[in-house]
C-alpha positions in Angstrom: -15.2 -0.7 -12.8 -17.4 -1.8 -9.9 -19.4 0.9 -8.1 -20.1 0.1 -4.5 -23.7 0.9 -3.7 -25.2 2.2 -0.4 -25.9 -1.4 0.8 -22.1 -2.2 0.5 -21.0 0.4 3.0 -20.1 -2.3 5.5 -16.4 -3.2 4.9 -17.1 -6.9 4.7 -20.0 -6.5 2.3 -18.0 -4.1 0.2 -15.0 -6.5 0.0 -17.3 -9.4 -0.9 -19.2 -7.4 -3.6 -15.9 -6.1 -5.1 -14.3 -9.5 -5.0 -17.4 -11.0 -6.7 -17.2 -8.4 -9.5 -13.5 -9.1 -10.0 -14.2 -12.8 -10.0 -16.9 -12.3 -12.7 -14.4 -10.2 -14.8 -11.6 -12.7 -14.3 -8.7 -10.2 -14.9 -5.0 -11.3 -15.2 -3.8 -8.5 -12.9 -5.2 -6.6 -9.9 -3.4 -3.4 -8.9 -4.4 -2.0 -5.5 -3.2 0.2 -2.6 -3.2 -2.2 0.3 -4.2 -5.5 -1.2 -7.5 -7.3 -0.7 -9.0 -7.7 2.8 -9.5 -11.1 4.3 -13.0 -11.6 3.0 -12.1 -10.6 -0.6 -8.9 -12.6 -0.5 -10.8 -15.8 0.1 -12.8 -15.2 -3.1 -9.9 -14.0 -5.1 -7.8 -17.1 -4.2 -9.8 -19.0 -6.8 -8.5 -16.8 -9.6 -5.1 -17.2 -11.1 -4.1 -13.6 -11.3 -1.3 -11.5 -10.1 -2.0 -9.0 -7.4 0.2 -5.9 -7.1 0.1 -3.5 -4.1 1.5 -0.1 -3.0 -0.4 1.9 -5.7 -1.4 4.5 -3.0 -2.5 7.9 -4.2 -1.7 7.0 -7.9 -3.8 7.7 -10.9 -4.7 4.7 -13.0 -2.1 5.6 -15.5 0.6 6.1 -12.8 -0.3 2.7 -11.2 -0.2 1.0 -14.6 3.2 2.5 -15.4 4.5 1.6 -11.9 3.4 -2.0 -12.3 4.8 -2.2 -15.8 8.1 -0.8 -14.6 8.3 -3.3 -11.7 7.9 -0.7 -9.0 4.9 -2.3 -7.2 5.1 -5.3 -4.9 3.5 -8.5 -6.0 1.7 -10.5 -3.3 1.4 -14.3 -3.7 -1.7 -16.4 -3.5 -2.2 -18.8 -0.7 -1.9 -22.2 -2.4 
């Protein structure tokens, strides 16, 4: 899990730092509440992973189960 430090408080910097960490980890799936912001999306476009949204106010276990059960929306990459 990536921890955002005090220098990443600016939204753009936080998005870039988080996207960079995700890029380094190269996961198959990303589950999020709203989806990546514009800055993060540009970095994440280089990964071939599925991105699922609408996991608002869920625990990790709940989000995983919702994804597994097809209850989250998948957003498509910009090709």
